[in-house]
N, C-alpha and C positions, 0 to 999 in steps of 0.2 A: 502494500501500500504506499503511495506516495502522499504527503502530507506535509500542509504549511500549518501555520498557528491555528485557523479556523477552518480550512478547507481540505479535506482529502480525498483524494482518488482510489480507486477498488475496482476491479473485475467486477463483471455483470455476474450473478448468481440466481440460481432459482427462484429465492425468495423475491427475486425483482420482477417477477413474471407480471403481476399486476398494476406494478405501477408502470411497465413498459408498455402495458397493455392500454392503460390511460392515456400516458402523455402520447404514443406513438398516434393514437386516434384522435385525439382532442382537436377540434377543428380549428384553434388559434393557433397551434404547433404545425399541423399540416400544411398550412398556407404557407410556411417558409422552407419546409422539405422538399427534399429531391431526389425521388420523385413523391408526390403528395397524395398517397394512397393509404387505404386503411389496412391495416395488418390482422391478421388472426390469430388468436390463440396459439392454434397448431403451428404457424410458422414463426411466430416469437418464441414459443418453446421448443424448437429445433435451433431457432438462433442463439440460445443460451446455451444449449447442448455443445455448439461449437466456438462460444464465445471466448473460451480459456486459450484456444487454438492462437499461434503465434502472426503476429501481424503480416510477417512476411510468407505466410503460408496464405492465410485468407483475404490478404490486400487490405484488411480494414481492423480496427481495434474498438472497441467502446470500452470506456471507462465511468463508473457510475460517481457521481460528485456527492461528498456527503458534506453535512457539517460537520465539523470533527469534533465537537464536545458531546453532541447528542448520536452522532453515526447516524443520525435521519439522512435518507436518499432526498436529496435535492434536484438533481438534474441530470445529465450525462454529456461527455464530451468524446468525441468521435474524431480516430484518424481513418480516412478513407481513401478510395483513389489511388491508394498507393502505388507510386511508379518507382519499381526496381533499378531501371536502366537509368534514372536521371535523379534519383533519389530524392524522392519528394511525396509528397501526400496533402490531402485537403483536411482540414480541421473544420468541425463543426461543434456547436455549443448550444446546450439547452439549460436553462435555470427553470424549471418547471414551475415549483411551487414559488409561488408569487409573493409571500411574504419573506423570502431570502434573496428577493431580486434587490439591485443596487447595493448592496451591503460588500461587495467584494470579491464575492464568491467565484464568480464567474471569471475575474481578472485572474485569482491565483490558481484556479482551475488550469486556465490557459498558461498561465508560467510553469505549472508541474508538467503539464502535456508537453512543453516547449523543451524542458528539460530533458524530459523521457525521449522525445524525438531525435533530438540532437545529440545526447549524449550517449543513452543506452542503443537506438535504432541506428544511430551516425546517418541520419537523413542530411540532406544540403539545406531542404529547403519547406517550408509548410506555406500553405494558399490557404484563401477562404473567400467565397464567394458571399456578398453583403447587398442585401437588397437597399438600393438608395434611398428607400424609406426608412429605414432601420437606424436612425442616429444612434440609440444604445451601443448596437454592434459595431457601428463604424467607430465611436468612441473607445470601446472595449481593443477592438485589434490596432487601433492606432496607440492608444495607451501601451500596449505590449508591445509596441515597437514594429508593428506591422507597417508596410506603406501601401498606399492603393497605386496599383500600378496600370490599372484599367478600366476600363468601361465596357459591360458588353448590354449593347442594347436590347429592349424585348425580350431577354432572357429567359425568365421565369414566367409561367402563367399563375393567376391568382383569379379569385373573385372581382377584383378590381381592373382584371383584364392584363395584358403583358407589362413586366415589371422590368426595368433596368436593372442590373447590379454591378457592383465594384468587385472587382479581384483585389484583394490585400495578398501580399507576401512578406515573408521574413525568410533572412538566409541565416544559415548557421556561420557566425564569427570563428573561425578556427583560431 
Protein backbone atom coordinates (compact mmCIF):
# COMPACT_ATOMS: atom_id res chain seq x y z
CA UNK A 1 0.00 0.00 0.00
CA UNK A 2 1.29 3.47 -0.88
CA UNK A 3 0.43 6.14 1.62
CA UNK A 4 0.78 9.81 2.37
CA UNK A 5 -0.32 11.34 5.65
CA UNK A 6 -4.01 11.48 4.69
CA UNK A 7 -4.40 9.40 1.54
CA UNK A 8 -3.51 5.79 0.78
CA UNK A 9 -3.59 3.68 -2.39
CA UNK A 10 -4.29 -0.04 -2.36
CA UNK A 11 -5.15 -2.68 -4.93
CA UNK A 12 -8.76 -3.48 -5.75
CA UNK A 13 -10.24 -6.23 -3.58
CA UNK A 14 -13.41 -8.33 -3.62
CA UNK A 15 -14.89 -6.13 -0.90
CA UNK A 16 -14.87 -3.24 -3.42
CA UNK A 17 -17.37 -4.85 -5.79
CA UNK A 18 -20.45 -2.94 -4.59
CA UNK A 19 -18.56 0.36 -4.51
CA UNK A 20 -17.18 -0.15 -8.02
CA UNK A 21 -20.61 -1.16 -9.27
CA UNK A 22 -22.09 2.06 -7.83
CA UNK A 23 -19.26 4.30 -9.01
CA UNK A 24 -18.95 2.83 -12.52
CA UNK A 25 -22.70 3.10 -13.12
CA UNK A 26 -23.31 6.52 -11.59
CA UNK A 27 -24.52 8.83 -14.41
CA UNK A 28 -22.46 11.72 -12.98
CA UNK A 29 -19.24 9.75 -13.40
CA UNK A 30 -20.20 7.91 -16.60
CA UNK A 31 -20.34 11.22 -18.46
CA UNK A 32 -16.60 11.73 -18.00
CA UNK A 33 -15.56 8.09 -18.43
CA UNK A 34 -14.33 6.65 -21.68
CA UNK A 35 -16.13 4.56 -22.72
CA UNK A 36 -19.18 5.68 -20.79
CA UNK A 37 -21.29 2.56 -20.50
CA UNK A 38 -22.83 0.64 -17.64
CA UNK A 39 -20.93 -2.27 -16.12
CA UNK A 40 -22.58 -5.45 -14.88
CA UNK A 41 -21.80 -7.19 -11.60
CA UNK A 42 -20.42 -10.19 -13.49
CA UNK A 43 -18.08 -8.02 -15.56
CA UNK A 44 -16.77 -6.23 -12.47
CA UNK A 45 -16.33 -9.54 -10.63
CA UNK A 46 -14.14 -10.73 -13.50
CA UNK A 47 -12.25 -7.47 -13.46
CA UNK A 48 -11.54 -7.79 -9.73
CA UNK A 49 -10.28 -11.34 -10.20
CA UNK A 50 -7.62 -10.00 -12.56
CA UNK A 51 -7.04 -6.70 -10.77
CA UNK A 52 -3.96 -8.07 -9.06
CA UNK A 53 -2.27 -8.83 -12.37
CA UNK A 54 0.77 -6.75 -13.20
CA UNK A 55 0.40 -3.46 -15.10
CA UNK A 56 2.65 -4.81 -17.85
CA UNK A 57 0.56 -7.99 -18.17
CA UNK A 58 -2.87 -6.40 -18.60
CA UNK A 59 -1.95 -2.87 -19.70
CA UNK A 60 -3.88 -1.19 -16.91
CA UNK A 61 -4.00 -1.09 -13.14
CA UNK A 62 -6.53 0.43 -10.74
CA UNK A 63 -5.83 1.53 -7.21
CA UNK A 64 -8.48 2.30 -4.64
CA UNK A 65 -7.98 5.67 -2.97
CA UNK A 66 -8.55 5.49 0.78
CA UNK A 67 -8.79 8.13 3.43
CA UNK A 68 -5.78 6.91 5.41
CA UNK A 69 -7.11 7.23 8.95
CA UNK A 70 -10.51 5.60 8.47
CA UNK A 71 -9.46 3.25 5.63
CA UNK A 72 -12.64 4.33 3.86
CA UNK A 73 -12.58 3.90 0.07
CA UNK A 74 -13.28 7.30 -1.46
CA UNK A 75 -12.36 6.84 -5.12
CA UNK A 76 -9.93 5.27 -7.53
CA UNK A 77 -6.98 6.14 -9.73
CA UNK A 78 -6.03 4.21 -12.85
CA UNK A 79 -3.03 3.71 -15.01
CA UNK A 80 -4.33 2.53 -18.40
CA UNK A 81 -3.50 2.39 -22.09
CA UNK A 82 0.01 1.31 -21.22
CA UNK A 83 2.37 1.62 -24.18
CA UNK A 84 5.43 -0.52 -23.44
CA UNK A 85 7.27 0.59 -26.58
CA UNK A 86 7.20 4.25 -25.57
CA UNK A 87 6.94 3.73 -21.78
CA UNK A 88 3.84 5.82 -21.24
CA UNK A 89 0.41 5.37 -19.70
CA UNK A 90 -2.73 7.37 -19.25
CA UNK A 91 -3.94 8.28 -15.80
CA UNK A 92 -7.54 8.75 -14.70
CA UNK A 93 -8.80 9.71 -11.27
CA UNK A 94 -12.12 9.85 -9.46
CA UNK A 95 -12.95 11.00 -5.96
CA UNK A 96 -16.40 9.44 -5.92
CA UNK A 97 -17.40 10.27 -2.35
CA UNK A 98 -18.37 13.94 -2.50
CA UNK A 99 -17.55 14.82 1.09
CA UNK A 100 -13.90 13.93 0.40
CA UNK A 101 -13.54 16.19 -2.63
CA UNK A 102 -11.45 19.37 -2.47
CA UNK A 103 -9.52 18.08 0.54
CA UNK A 104 -6.30 17.22 -1.28
CA UNK A 105 -6.96 13.48 -1.66
CA UNK A 106 -6.88 13.59 -5.47
CA UNK A 107 -3.63 15.57 -5.42
CA UNK A 108 -1.99 13.15 -2.99
CA UNK A 109 -3.24 10.12 -4.94
CA UNK A 110 -1.84 11.62 -8.14
CA UNK A 111 1.53 12.19 -6.42
CA UNK A 112 1.57 8.58 -5.20
CA UNK A 113 0.68 7.16 -8.62
CA UNK A 114 3.39 9.27 -10.28
CA UNK A 115 5.95 7.95 -7.85
CA UNK A 116 4.88 4.39 -8.58
CA UNK A 117 4.71 4.92 -12.36
CA UNK A 118 8.07 6.64 -12.68
CA UNK A 119 10.12 4.81 -10.06
CA UNK A 120 8.63 1.32 -9.81
CA UNK A 121 7.35 0.85 -13.37
CA UNK A 122 10.06 3.00 -14.99
CA UNK A 123 7.62 4.83 -17.24
CA UNK A 124 8.84 7.89 -19.11
CA UNK A 125 5.53 9.71 -19.38
CA UNK A 126 2.02 9.97 -17.95
CA UNK A 127 -0.82 11.71 -19.73
CA UNK A 128 -4.46 12.52 -19.09
CA UNK A 129 -7.43 13.67 -21.13
CA UNK A 130 -9.31 16.42 -19.30
CA UNK A 131 -12.58 17.89 -20.48
CA UNK A 132 -12.27 21.58 -21.25
CA UNK A 133 -15.18 22.20 -18.90
CA UNK A 134 -13.58 20.34 -15.95
CA UNK A 135 -11.78 23.21 -14.23
CA UNK A 136 -11.12 21.20 -11.05
CA UNK A 137 -9.24 18.50 -12.98
CA UNK A 138 -7.26 21.07 -14.94
CA UNK A 139 -6.18 22.65 -11.67
CA UNK A 140 -5.35 19.22 -10.21
CA UNK A 141 -3.12 18.14 -13.08
CA UNK A 142 -1.42 21.53 -13.44
CA UNK A 143 -0.77 21.60 -9.69
CA UNK A 144 0.85 18.15 -9.96
CA UNK A 145 3.29 19.36 -12.62
CA UNK A 146 1.43 18.23 -15.75
CA UNK A 147 1.39 20.59 -18.73
CA UNK A 148 -1.43 21.07 -21.21
CA UNK A 149 0.20 20.00 -24.46
CA UNK A 150 -2.72 19.96 -26.84
CA UNK A 151 -6.43 20.25 -27.41
CA UNK A 152 -8.60 17.65 -29.08
CA UNK A 153 -11.73 19.14 -30.60
CA UNK A 154 -15.07 17.38 -30.10
CA UNK A 155 -13.21 14.40 -28.61
CA UNK A 156 -15.81 13.03 -26.18
CA UNK A 157 -19.54 12.75 -26.49
CA UNK A 158 -21.78 13.63 -23.54
CA UNK A 159 -25.36 14.63 -22.87
CA UNK A 160 -24.32 18.16 -23.90
CA UNK A 161 -22.94 16.98 -27.24
CA UNK A 162 -19.34 16.63 -28.31
CA UNK A 163 -16.84 18.19 -25.93
CA UNK A 164 -13.26 19.35 -26.38
CA UNK A 165 -10.52 17.92 -24.15
CA UNK A 166 -7.04 19.02 -23.22
CA UNK A 167 -4.18 16.52 -23.21
CA UNK A 168 -2.02 16.91 -20.12
CA UNK A 169 1.44 15.32 -19.98
CA UNK A 170 4.14 14.85 -17.40
CA UNK A 171 7.57 13.45 -18.14
CA UNK A 172 9.82 11.65 -15.72
CA UNK A 173 12.82 13.77 -14.87
CA UNK A 174 15.74 11.39 -14.46
